[in-house]
ROSE-372866 format. One record per residue (C-alpha): residue in three letters; chain; x, y, z. Coordinates in steps of 0.5 Angstrom, whole numbers, padded with zeros to 4 digits. Layout:
BEGIN
+---------+--------+-------+-------+-------+
: residuo : cadena :     u :     v :     w :
+---------+--------+-------+-------+-------+
:     ALA :      A :     X :     Y :     Z :
...
+---------+--------+-------+-------+-------+
***
This chain:
BEGIN
+---------+--------+-------+-------+-------+
: residuo : cadena :     u :     v :     w :
+---------+--------+-------+-------+-------+
:     UNK :      A : -0025 : -0004 :  0056 :
:     UNK :      A : -0026 : -0001 :  0049 :
:     UNK :      A : -0019 :  0001 :  0045 :
:     UNK :      A : -0019 :  0005 :  0038 :
:     UNK :      A : -0014 :  0002 :  0034 :
:     UNK :      A : -0012 :  0006 :  0027 :
:     UNK :      A : -0011 :  0001 :  0022 :
:     UNK :      A : -0006 :  0001 :  0015 :
:     UNK :      A : -0007 : -0004 :  0009 :
:     UNK :      A : -0001 : -0003 :  0005 :
:     UNK :      A :  0000 : -0007 : -0001 :
:     UNK :      A :  0002 : -0007 : -0009 :
:     UNK :      A : -0002 : -0008 : -0015 :
:     UNK :      A :  0000 : -0009 : -0022 :
:     UNK :      A : -0005 : -0004 : -0027 :
:     UNK :      A : -0005 : -0004 : -0034 :
:     UNK :      A : -0006 :  0004 : -0035 :
:     UNK :      A : -0004 :  0009 : -0040 :
:     UNK :      A : -0001 :  0013 : -0034 :
:     UNK :      A :  0000 :  0014 : -0027 :
:     UNK :      A : -0005 :  0017 : -0026 :
:     UNK :      A : -0011 :  0013 : -0030 :
:     UNK :      A : -0007 :  0008 : -0026 :
:     UNK :      A : -0009 :  0010 : -0019 :
:     UNK :      A : -0016 :  0012 : -0022 :
:     UNK :      A : -0018 :  0005 : -0024 :
:     UNK :      A : -0015 :  0002 : -0017 :
:     UNK :      A : -0018 :  0008 : -0013 :
:     UNK :      A : -0024 :  0006 : -0016 :
:     UNK :      A : -0025 : -0002 : -0016 :
:     UNK :      A : -0022 : -0001 : -0008 :
:     UNK :      A : -0028 :  0004 : -0007 :
:     UNK :      A : -0032 :  0000 : -0009 :
:     UNK :      A : -0031 : -0007 : -0005 :
:     UNK :      A : -0030 : -0004 :  0000 :
:     UNK :      A : -0037 :  0001 :  0001 :
:     UNK :      A : -0040 : -0005 : -0001 :
:     UNK :      A : -0037 : -0009 :  0005 :
:     UNK :      A : -0041 : -0009 :  0012 :
:     UNK :      A : -0035 : -0012 :  0015 :
:     UNK :      A : -0030 : -0006 :  0012 :
:     UNK :      A : -0036 : -0001 :  0013 :
:     UNK :      A : -0039 : -0002 :  0019 :
:     UNK :      A : -0033 : -0006 :  0024 :
:     UNK :      A : -0027 : -0004 :  0022 :
:     UNK :      A : -0030 :  0003 :  0021 :
:     UNK :      A : -0026 :  0004 :  0014 :
:     UNK :      A : -0025 :  0012 :  0013 :
:     UNK :      A : -0019 :  0012 :  0007 :
:     UNK :      A : -0015 :  0010 :  0001 :
:     UNK :      A : -0009 :  0013 : -0001 :
:     UNK :      A : -0003 :  0011 : -0006 :
:     UNK :      A :  0001 :  0013 : -0012 :
:     UNK :      A :  0002 :  0010 : -0018 :
:     UNK :      A :  0010 :  0008 : -0020 :
:     UNK :      A :  0013 :  0005 : -0026 :
:     UNK :      A :  0017 : -0001 : -0024 :
:     UNK :      A :  0024 :  0000 : -0023 :
:     UNK :      A :  0027 :  0007 : -0024 :
:     UNK :      A :  0021 :  0010 : -0021 :
:     UNK :      A :  0020 :  0005 : -0016 :
:     UNK :      A :  0022 :  0006 : -0008 :
:     UNK :      A :  0028 :  0004 : -0005 :
:     UNK :      A :  0027 :  0004 :  0002 :
:     UNK :      A :  0026 : -0004 :  0002 :
:     UNK :      A :  0033 : -0004 : -0002 :
:     UNK :      A :  0036 :  0000 :  0003 :
:     UNK :      A :  0032 : -0003 :  0009 :
:     UNK :      A :  0036 : -0010 :  0006 :
:     UNK :      A :  0042 : -0007 :  0005 :
:     UNK :      A :  0044 : -0003 :  0012 :
:     UNK :      A :  0041 : -0010 :  0015 :
:     UNK :      A :  0047 : -0014 :  0011 :
:     UNK :      A :  0051 : -0009 :  0013 :
:     UNK :      A :  0049 : -0009 :  0020 :
:     UNK :      A :  0051 : -0016 :  0020 :
:     UNK :      A :  0057 : -0017 :  0016 :
:     UNK :      A :  0060 : -0012 :  0022 :
:     UNK :      A :  0057 : -0017 :  0027 :
:     UNK :      A :  0061 : -0022 :  0024 :
+---------+--------+-------+-------+-------+
***
């Protein structure tokens, strides 16, 4: 039986750039070159898109991981 699997790779890279747009462009071009030159990614895993958003470390950084950790910590305290 054949199944289709939608896959996503999540990552964070540190890019030295003049602004957010430049950082996104540098990473996008590098990943596109890598994927296009990878027969396995293009033909076996059929990579279709690359998407990313640049941000400054610190205040611009997504808070999701911090909120998840805090929520888990509070949950563990209530269970004690």
